[in-house]
C-alpha positions as CSV (number, residue, x, y, z in Angstrom):
1,X,91.0,45.5,-73.9
2,X,94.8,45.0,-73.6
3,X,96.5,48.4,-74.0
4,X,98.9,47.7,-76.8
5,X,100.1,50.6,-78.9
6,X,100.3,48.8,-82.2
7,X,98.0,47.5,-84.8
8,X,97.1,43.8,-84.4
9,X,99.0,42.9,-87.6
10,X,102.3,44.2,-86.0
11,X,102.4,42.0,-82.9
12,X,105.7,40.1,-82.6
13,X,106.1,39.4,-78.9
14,X,109.0,37.9,-77.0
15,X,108.1,35.9,-73.9
16,X,110.5,36.0,-70.9
17,X,111.1,32.7,-68.9
18,X,108.1,31.9,-66.7
19,X,106.4,28.9,-65.2
20,X,103.1,28.3,-63.3
21,X,102.8,25.3,-61.0
22,X,99.2,24.7,-61.6
23,X,96.9,23.6,-64.4
24,X,95.3,24.9,-66.5
25,X,97.0,28.2,-65.6
26,X,96.1,31.8,-64.9
27,X,96.1,34.4,-67.6
28,X,96.2,37.5,-65.3
29,X,99.8,36.7,-64.1
30,X,101.3,36.0,-67.6
31,X,104.0,38.4,-68.9
32,X,103.1,39.8,-71.3
33,X,99.4,39.4,-71.2
34,X,97.9,37.5,-74.2
35,X,96.0,39.6,-76.8
36,X,92.5,38.3,-76.9
37,X,90.8,41.0,-78.9
38,X,91.7,43.0,-81.9
39,X,90.3,46.5,-82.3
40,X,90.3,46.1,-86.1
41,X,87.8,43.3,-85.9
42,X,84.5,44.2,-87.4
43,X,81.5,42.2,-86.4
44,X,78.5,41.7,-88.6
45,X,75.9,40.0,-86.4
46,X,76.8,36.5,-87.7
47,X,75.7,34.9,-84.4
48,X,72.7,37.1,-83.5
49,X,70.1,35.1,-81.7
50,X,72.4,32.1,-81.0
51,X,73.4,30.7,-77.6
52,X,77.0,29.4,-77.2
53,X,78.7,27.3,-74.5
54,X,82.5,27.4,-74.3
55,X,84.4,25.3,-71.9
56,X,87.5,26.9,-70.5
57,X,86.2,30.3,-71.7
58,X,87.8,32.2,-68.9
59,X,91.2,32.6,-70.6
60,X,93.4,31.9,-73.6
61,X,91.7,30.7,-76.8
62,X,88.4,30.2,-75.0
63,X,88.3,33.8,-73.8
64,X,89.0,35.1,-77.3
65,X,86.2,32.9,-78.7
66,X,83.8,34.1,-76.0
67,X,84.6,37.7,-76.8
68,X,84.2,37.3,-80.6
69,X,81.0,35.3,-80.2
70,X,79.5,38.0,-78.0
71,X,80.6,40.7,-80.5
72,X,78.8,38.7,-83.2
73,X,75.6,38.8,-81.1
74,X,75.6,35.5,-79.3
75,X,74.6,35.0,-75.7
76,X,77.7,33.3,-74.2
77,X,78.1,30.8,-71.4
78,X,81.7,29.9,-70.2
79,X,82.8,27.3,-67.8
80,X,86.0,27.4,-65.7
81,X,87.6,25.3,-63.0
82,X,89.3,27.6,-60.5
83,X,90.4,30.6,-62.5
84,X,88.0,32.9,-60.8
85,X,89.8,36.2,-61.5
86,X,90.2,35.3,-65.2
87,X,86.5,34.4,-65.5
88,X,85.5,37.7,-63.8
89,X,87.8,39.6,-66.1
90,X,86.2,37.9,-69.1
91,X,82.7,38.6,-67.9
92,X,83.6,42.3,-67.2
93,X,85.1,42.7,-70.7
94,X,82.2,41.2,-72.5
95,X,79.7,43.2,-70.6
96,X,81.6,46.4,-71.2
97,X,80.5,46.4,-74.8
98,X,77.0,45.2,-74.1
99,X,77.5,41.5,-74.5
100,X,75.6,38.9,-72.6
101,X,77.8,36.3,-70.7
102,X,77.3,33.8,-67.9
103,X,80.1,32.0,-66.1
104,X,79.7,28.6,-64.4
105,X,82.4,27.2,-62.2
106,X,83.0,23.4,-62.0
107,X,84.8,20.3,-63.1
108,X,83.9,18.9,-66.5
109,X,85.4,15.5,-65.5
110,X,82.2,15.0,-63.5
111,X,79.2,14.0,-65.5
112,X,76.8,15.5,-63.0
113,X,78.5,18.9,-63.5
114,X,78.2,18.6,-67.3
115,X,74.5,17.9,-66.9
116,X,74.1,20.8,-64.5
117,X,75.8,23.2,-67.0
118,X,73.4,22.2,-69.8
119,X,70.4,22.5,-67.5
120,X,71.5,26.0,-66.5
121,X,72.0,27.1,-70.1
122,X,68.6,25.9,-71.0
123,X,66.9,27.4,-68.0
124,X,68.6,30.7,-68.5
125,X,68.5,31.1,-72.3
126,X,66.0,28.5,-73.4
127,X,68.2,26.8,-76.0
128,X,71.7,25.9,-77.1
129,X,73.1,26.4,-80.6
130,X,76.9,26.2,-80.3
131,X,79.1,24.0,-78.1
132,X,82.8,24.6,-78.1
133,X,84.8,21.9,-76.3
134,X,87.9,23.9,-75.5
135,X,89.0,23.1,-71.9
136,X,92.2,21.0,-71.6
137,X,95.4,20.3,-69.7
138,X,98.9,19.3,-70.8
139,X,101.9,18.3,-68.8
140,X,105.5,18.2,-70.0
141,X,107.2,14.9,-69.3
142,X,110.6,13.7,-70.8
143,X,109.5,10.1,-71.3
144,X,106.6,7.7,-71.1
145,X,108.0,6.3,-67.9
146,X,107.7,9.8,-66.3
147,X,103.9,9.9,-66.9
148,X,102.2,8.6,-63.8
149,X,99.0,6.6,-64.1
150,X,97.3,9.4,-62.2
151,X,98.4,12.0,-64.7
152,X,97.4,10.0,-67.7
153,X,94.0,9.3,-66.1
154,X,93.4,13.0,-65.3
155,X,94.6,14.2,-68.8
156,X,92.2,11.8,-70.4
157,X,89.3,12.8,-68.2
158,X,89.7,16.5,-68.8
159,X,90.5,16.5,-72.5
160,X,88.3,13.5,-73.6
161,X,85.8,12.5,-71.0
162,X,84.7,16.1,-70.4
163,X,84.1,16.6,-74.1
164,X,82.1,13.3,-74.2
165,X,80.0,14.1,-71.1
166,X,79.2,17.6,-72.2
167,X,78.4,16.8,-75.8
168,X,76.2,13.9,-74.7
169,X,74.3,16.1,-72.3
170,X,73.9,18.9,-75.0
171,X,72.7,16.7,-77.8
172,X,69.0,16.5,-76.8
173,X,68.8,20.3,-77.1
174,X,70.7,20.8,-80.3
175,X,68.6,21.4,-83.4
176,X,69.3,21.4,-87.1
177,X,71.9,24.1,-87.9
178,X,73.6,23.7,-84.5
179,X,77.4,23.5,-84.4
180,X,79.8,21.5,-82.2
181,X,83.4,22.6,-82.3
182,X,86.2,20.6,-80.7
183,X,89.7,21.8,-80.0
184,X,92.5,19.4,-81.0
185,X,96.2,20.4,-81.4
186,X,99.0,20.6,-83.9
187,X,100.9,18.2,-81.6
188,X,98.6,15.3,-82.7
189,X,99.9,15.7,-86.3
190,X,103.5,16.4,-85.4
191,X,103.9,14.0,-82.5
192,X,105.3,16.2,-79.7
193,X,107.7,13.8,-77.8
194,X,107.2,15.4,-74.4
195,X,103.4,15.5,-74.4
196,X,102.6,11.9,-75.1
197,X,99.4,11.7,-73.0
198,X,98.2,15.1,-74.2
199,X,98.8,14.1,-77.8
200,X,96.9,10.9,-77.3
201,X,93.9,12.8,-76.1
202,X,94.0,15.3,-78.9
203,X,94.2,12.4,-81.4
204,X,91.1,11.0,-79.8
205,X,89.3,14.3,-80.3
206,X,90.0,14.1,-84.1
207,X,88.5,10.7,-84.2
208,X,85.5,11.8,-82.1
209,X,84.9,14.8,-84.4
210,X,85.0,12.7,-87.6
211,X,82.8,9.9,-86.3
212,X,80.3,12.2,-84.6
213,X,80.0,14.5,-87.7
214,X,79.0,11.5,-89.8
215,X,76.5,10.3,-87.1
216,X,74.8,13.7,-86.9
217,X,74.9,14.8,-90.5
218,X,71.4,13.6,-91.2
219,X,70.2,15.9,-88.3
220,X,72.1,18.8,-89.9
221,X,74.2,19.2,-86.7
222,X,77.7,20.1,-87.8
223,X,80.8,18.8,-85.9
224,X,84.3,20.2,-86.7
225,X,87.6,20.6,-85.0
226,X,90.2,23.4,-84.8
227,X,93.8,22.5,-84.4
228,X,95.9,25.3,-83.0
229,X,99.6,25.6,-83.3
230,X,101.5,27.4,-80.5
231,X,99.4,30.2,-79.0
232,X,100.3,32.5,-76.1
233,X,97.9,31.2,-73.5
234,X,98.1,30.1,-69.9
235,X,98.6,26.5,-71.0
236,X,102.2,27.4,-72.1
237,X,103.7,28.5,-68.8
238,X,101.5,26.0,-66.9
239,X,103.1,23.2,-69.0
240,X,106.6,24.0,-70.1
241,X,109.8,24.6,-68.1
242,X,110.5,28.3,-67.8
243,X,113.6,28.2,-70.1
244,X,111.5,26.9,-73.0
245,X,109.1,29.8,-73.0
246,X,111.3,32.3,-74.9
247,X,111.7,29.8,-77.7
248,X,108.0,29.0,-78.3
249,X,107.2,28.5,-82.0
250,X,110.9,29.0,-82.9
251,X,110.4,26.5,-85.7
252,X,107.3,28.1,-87.1
253,X,107.7,29.8,-90.5
254,X,106.3,33.0,-89.0
255,X,108.8,32.8,-86.2
256,X,106.3,33.6,-83.4
257,X,103.5,32.1,-81.4
258,X,100.0,33.2,-82.2
259,X,97.8,35.4,-80.1
260,X,94.3,34.2,-79.1
261,X,92.6,36.9,-81.2
262,X,94.2,35.4,-84.3
263,X,92.3,32.1,-84.0
264,X,88.9,33.3,-82.8
265,X,87.5,34.1,-86.3
266,X,87.7,30.5,-87.4
267,X,85.4,29.6,-84.5
268,X,83.0,32.4,-85.6
269,X,82.9,30.9,-89.1
270,X,82.3,27.3,-87.9
271,X,79.5,28.5,-85.5
272,X,77.8,30.6,-88.2
273,X,75.4,29.8,-91.0
274,X,78.3,30.5,-93.4
275,X,79.6,27.1,-92.5
276,X,76.3,25.3,-93.3
277,X,78.0,22.7,-95.6
278,X,81.1,22.3,-93.4
279,X,81.3,19.3,-91.2
280,X,83.8,16.6,-90.1
281,X,86.8,18.9,-90.9
282,X,90.0,19.8,-88.9
283,X,91.1,23.4,-89.4
284,X,94.8,24.1,-88.9
285,X,95.7,27.5,-87.6
286,X,99.5,27.5,-86.8
287,X,101.4,30.1,-88.7
288,X,102.5,27.6,-91.4
289,X,104.2,25.2,-88.9
290,X,102.1,22.2,-90.1
291,X,100.4,22.0,-93.5
292,X,97.7,19.3,-93.2
């Protein structure tokens, strides 16, 4: 647990200028470290007996979701690309309170890896109940002309193709009551001018969520999306120029970026039986910056 000497409701952090030259970024070198768990959180076994798969579960929002799912009794599987230390830290933290977690390294832009992940989940735990498509990349570019064909292709493959491949591989194993949760972004609804390719992918995720939810409703498989505002995760220093970091979420009514622990509970709700009549929805968690 991050050693912060305040209650969770009192966090108001300032972020010094910083930048990472790699995507999707490393959490362990961020300053300050993100807060992914709240000691005030009280679990109630909402996910006992369930198996959850979270892409990009090594850090950021994905780590917070993995921790909260494990606290609620789920067996958790996370995927990660090259963030080995972050993944090890997540495993260690979850196991420290008796949670069950498995980490699988690989590239979700490859269909064979996505198939392998699902096979390993089924072989290890015998089933899959919850799929969280969280992994993503974003690159700051001043104009459309600055976005190379290679960057556009890679952003599409990570953010959209990976979601498609993994969901397609998972579907044969999902039963009635299962939940698919996709991560879109506030930038889709506000139109961030320096993230054109990223915004394009996050808009596609909204369409995918709405269409798939209708397609699977008769099978009682729920599909929803969560749309984060600005959260303090590795994606921020890995994307933005260092000088922008201290001004993250400056336009937000709450005048701060969110911490990962502040968004994890909505993922718990959507994965649980409490959300049995909730599908095809986009949930905005952004400190009041966008009111959809």
